[in-house]
C-alpha positions, 0 to 999 in steps of 0.5 A: 447108731453113732454116739449121742444119736437116738436109736429107733428102738429108743424112740419106740421105747419112750413112746411105749413108756409114755403110753403105759404111764398114761394108762396106769394113771387113768386106771388108778384114777378109774379104779379108785373112783369106782371104789370111792377111794380118794387117790390120796387115800389109796396112796396112804394105804399103799404106803406111797408118799402122796407127792410120789403118787401125784408125780406118777399120775402126772407122768413126772415119775415112773412107777416101779413094779412094787408100787403097781403091786401095792396099789393093786392090793389096795384097789383089790385088782390084779396088778395087770389090771392097772396096765391094761388100757383100751384104745381111745376109739374103743372108749369113745365107742362105749361112751357113745353107746352109753349116751345113746341108751340114756 
């Protein structure tokens, strides 16, 4: 691509980054909630500044692998569990199934 022009790969990479950031934020919240650990306490236990944690959760900053590793240890999961997300349609289908059972 000419200088200053975004490449298709760059656009795809940014879209993937945003998706991963959303998945990571959602999984941190879900796993902390499932363990009755406030997100701020998870940050403290992982030695992550609360302001940095909130920036990661709000997709204002990207998480490093070290941050993912430390949070995984606090939440007692494999680090990959923080990056695994389900497609919205799968989450919606599961939610409908739970509602139907209730």
